[in-house]
C-alpha angles and dihedrals in degrees: 000000000000123000127222113253126180116212110199116199148149092228116047095195105038118141091247093051090052091048090048093052092046094047093052099037093112097046104030143042096222117201118185127209139166116259092251090057097048097094092052091049092052091051090053100045145017117243130192092213139010118204117196115206096211094199108119095354104124103200110031095164091055090050091050091050091050092050092048090049089059098037111018094184097047114124109231126193125184120211126194140163093228113033119190126188091238094056091041091052092050092049094047092046089051089056108272114148094209141013112200142175113249120240132182089215104110094206090055091048091051092048092049099047110023091072087074093053101046111097094007111134 
């Protein structure tokens, strides 16, 4: 059974977003939306996991706070090509569960994100 996952991004058709959807196609129903539409999506539907593609999103901690305000128990992971400890600390303090380096390797994507979907109702 696949789990609903919301991928929040600034570029709906980036190579990483395509790789993410393909890597999780057997375990997740991945829906993609732009950052400015994330709140509306969370009000319409329950998701097991929200993944924020931090590329080109200017205020990730504010987005995390907004998402947690709408769904306090939502698991949120932030993915970026160039993680820094300062940005990771801000994201984790805002309520993200994870802050990870992006990869186009589908096995790595599955390993990184499926752990949040296994055992979820």
